[in-house]
C-alpha positions in Angstrom: 5.5 14.4 -3.0 5.3 11.6 -0.5 4.6 8.0 -1.7 3.1 5.6 0.8 4.5 2.2 -0.6 2.9 -1.0 0.5 4.4 -4.5 -0.4 1.8 -7.2 0.2 1.3 -11.0 0.2 -2.3 -12.0 1.0 -2.9 -15.1 3.1 -3.1 -18.3 1.0 -6.2 -19.4 2.7 -8.0 -16.0 2.4 -11.7 -16.4 2.0 -13.3 -14.5 -0.9 -15.5 -12.5 1.4 -12.5 -11.2 3.4 -10.7 -10.3 0.2 -13.8 -8.4 -1.1 -14.2 -6.6 2.2 -10.5 -5.6 2.1 -10.8 -4.3 -1.4 -13.9 -2.3 -0.6 -12.2 -0.7 2.4 -9.2 0.1 0.2 -11.3 1.7 -2.5 -13.3 3.6 0.1 -10.2 5.0 1.8 -8.5 6.1 -1.3 -11.7 7.6 -2.7 -12.9 9.4 0.4 -9.8 10.8 1.9 -9.2 14.1 0.1 -5.4 14.2 0.5 -4.9 11.2 -1.7 -3.5 12.4 -5.0 -2.9 9.2 -7.0 -3.2 5.4 -6.4 -1.5 2.6 -8.2 -1.8 -1.1 -7.5 0.2 -3.7 -9.3 0.8 -7.4 -9.3 4.3 -8.6 -9.1 5.8 -9.8 -12.5 8.3 -12.7 -12.5 10.3 -13.5 -15.5 13.4 -15.3 -14.3 15.7 -12.4 -13.2 18.2 -13.3 -10.5 16.9 -10.7 -8.1 13.5 -12.3 -8.0 14.9 -14.8 -5.5 15.6 -12.0 -2.9 13.2 -11.9 0.0 10.5 -10.8 0.7 8.3 -12.9 -1.6 5.5 -10.4 -2.2 2.6 -10.5 -4.7 1.3 -7.0 -4.9 2.6 -3.4 -4.5 0.4 -0.4 -3.9 1.6 3.2 -4.0 -0.6 6.1 -2.7 0.7 9.6 -3.4 0.3 12.7 -1.3 1.4 16.3 -1.8 3.2 16.4 1.5 3.7 14.7 4.9 0.7 16.4 6.4 -1.5 14.8 3.7 -0.1 11.4 4.5 -0.7 12.0 8.2 -4.3 13.0 7.5 -4.8 9.8 5.5 -3.4 7.7 8.3 -5.7 9.3 10.9 -8.8 9.1 8.9 -11.6 6.7 10.0 -11.7 5.1 6.6 -8.0 4.3 6.9 -8.6 2.9 10.4 -11.1 0.4 8.9 -8.6 -0.4 6.1 -5.8 -1.0 8.6 -8.0 -3.5 10.6 -8.8 -5.5 7.5 -5.2 -5.3 6.3 -4.0 -7.2 9.4 -6.7 -9.9 8.8 -5.8 -10.6 5.1 -2.1 -10.3 4.8 0.4 -13.0 5.5 3.3 -10.6 4.9 3.5 -6.8 4.4 6.0 -4.0 4.4 5.2 -0.4 4.3 7.5 2.5 3.4 7.0 6.2 3.1 9.2 7.9 0.4 9.8 11.5 -0.3 10.4 12.5 -4.0 11.9 15.7 -5.1 15.1 17.3 -6.3 17.4 16.7 -3.3 16.4 13.3 -2.1 19.7 11.5 -2.8 21.4 13.5 -0.1 25.0 14.7 0.0 
């Protein structure tokens, strides 16, 4: 499995219309692109742990799961993802994206 992990901090001055358009593009991309297997979006939880002070200061995390690298690449090339990417750049003040492989031998030796 490949997880596309996106750490996000929306712009503080983000107009509601831009936020709504971004969310609609995200929902469209994850619904229409057939290689998407699972989607989770969560808001960061802060409770006073020491590691919470470690940069970056993000607000949301999204993970989008795929069976394999080919599925992720199909997602990234899809027109619905192109629209999402354009809106992503408009609404985020900070973002980091990682692609992670999950399986039995991922710790390496």
